[in-house]
C-alpha positions, 0 to 999 in steps of 0.5 A: 699063196701066203700073205708073205709071198706077195710084196707090196710097193712102198708108199710115198709120204703123200700117200701115207697122208691120203690113204683111204679105208672108209670104203671098207666100212661102207662095203661092210654095211652094204653086205650086211644089208644085202644078206638080211634082205635076201634072207627076209625076201626068201622067207616071205616067199616060203611063208606064202607058198606054204600057207594054206590058200596063200598061193595058186599052186596046189598038189605037185606044183606046190610041192615042187615050189616048196622044194625049190624054196627050201633049196634056195633058202639053203643057198641064200643062207650060205651066201649071207654067211659069206657076205657077213664074213666079208663084212667082218673082214672089211670092218676089221681091215678098215680098223687095221689100215687106219691103225697102220696109217696112224703109226706111219704118220706118227713115225714121220712126225717123230722124225720131223720133231727131232729136226729131220726132213722126211722126203717124198720117198721116205728118205730122212736127212738132217734139216739143221745146220751141220755140227761136226761134234754131233754129225755121227750121232745125227747120221745114226738117228736119221738112219733109225728114223728112216728104217722105222718110217719104212717099216710102218709104211710097208706094214700099211701097204701089206695090211691093205693088200692082205685085206684085199686078198681076203675079200677076193677069196670071199668073192670067189666063194660067192661066185661058186654059189648057184641057185636052183641047179640052173648053173647061173652064179648069183650077182647079188651083193657080189664083193667084186663090185667093191674097189679093194684099194684105198678109200677116203681117210677115216677117223683115227681118234681110236687109233691114237688112243691105242697108240697111247695105251701101247706107250703106257704099257711099254713104259710100265715094264721098261720105265721109258716110252718105246722108240725102236721098231722092236719097242713098238712091236712089244708095246702092242703085245703088252697093251692090256686093252681090247678094241673090237666091239664084240669083245665088250671091253673084256681085256686080254690076260698078259703074262711076262718074264725077263730074259737075257737079251740077245742083240741083233735077233729082234723080236720073235712073234708067235701067233696061235689062231683059228682060221675059220669064222667059228668052230665047235667048242663043246656040246651045242656050243660054238666060239668065234675064230679069227677069220683070217689066213696067216699074216706076217703083220698080224695084230696081237689082238687077232689071235687066240694065244700070242707069244713074243720074245723080244731079244733086243729088250730081254722080255717074253710076253704071253697073251691070251685074248678073250673068247666069244661064244656065238649066241642063239642067232649066230652073233656074238654072245658071252665073252670070257678070257682065260689066264695063259700059263708059261714056264720059261728057261734060257740057256747060255747061248740065248735059246729060250724054252717056253712050256705054255698052256692056255685053256678055253675059258668056256670049257668045263674044268674036266677038259682042262684037268681030265682024270687019269689016263687022260691027264696028259692030254687036256683039251687046251692049247699047249706045247713045249717049244725052244726058240734058238737064235743063230747067225741065220735067225731063230729056229723053233723046235719042240712039240705042240697041240695039233690045233689051232694053226701057228705062225712064227715070224722074226722082225729083225733090226734091219726092218726085215721080217722072216717067216720062221714057221707056218704050222697049220691046224691038222684039221682046218674046219670047225671040228678042230678044237674037239678032235685035235686039241688033245693030240700033239706033234713035233715041230722041227727037231722035236723033243731032242732039243729039250736035253740041254735044258733038262741037264744043263745045270749042276747040283754040287751037293750031289754032283749030278746034272739037273735041269736049268732053272725055270721061271713062271711068267708073271704080271707086267707090273712086276716081271719075274726074271728067268735066272741065268744057268748056274755053272759047274761048281756053283751052288744051286 
């Protein structure tokens, strides 16, 4: 079942303040300790059995004991890997829940600061004396505050539920591990012993800092602070900071371009992410993935490449997050980030075409720019997609690489979120980058949607049709604008 298939009940105002998550931090610590202890004990046992004179077992008995130790070592290694992955999920989940809680509480505080009363069911009404001259504006403001609060409250509940489902999946994986062929599943460190619901409130100082960073990033582009849901969604994508400890402070690379707004279409969010914990990135090299399933409320930092189309404010954001190599012990090692490339066109009906290319910063130059005849198939995350707004919402067509997985959601002004597309990686295992990045497949109507962009403008000098003008995304400090399509009879 996808994350989008399960609805979560809306929290009350009291629950927003008491939502708890530090139990996930505690569980993560316990799972890491259990994994390490299991590995240490079994290694000590192996050393004892194998050492000359270190055991009473000899001959066939000793050989059988060694075989059993080797078998159990493989099982413990598998078990500890699951426990460590669960710990990663729990730690990230605790951070995400606290961030969502802080955002919801801030939304309540903003409404109350504007003179409104927020009820237990998150209803919003004017707390001040009735003023006929401002009644209509105050009523509109109350409705907008209510929608914004409820959007964040739903995000909190859904984030909590998503983390719970991910951890339950790891619990099932642990239950399937058996020792020594005896048919008894291990109960050591079982995740099912943990309550995945709320735990005591945690420290939200870092979440407050992140919220301020989002405000600053949005203001740099638009000259004002974010207010609406669309504003805050785009602000998160524009935030030029990294918060995960393993990233070691390396910032994402963000490129933007201005487009003509299409009011009512909200924000389209595109995430290309790696579902596995880690994958093969080159000879004897592995990179960390994102360790998650499709999530309509994904954090823009929990992807490899992210594209946002803010139709309300008229902005395209392309973001590439840092990549982390595994070190020799399987933990986080060197961190690098690449620069995403994006060329953007927009037709008169508001459709946006984005040709994008994002290379793994650890990959050798030949992988990014292979020689002929492989020059059309680099080992990069690339594609050519068209996002077309309609009365029923945006649809996406074009072509993209077979790897990694891609999810597309549309956040509408009424607070709802549409799942536009879930396009899993063709190979959903650690060999995916090596085997599938050079290959492409069609999405939706495929390449047929490119024709209006390739012949939509007119060159009067030669009286021939030419492609619509395009713009390469640039820095947030000075966003370039995608020009409007020239009409027939105008100079190009």
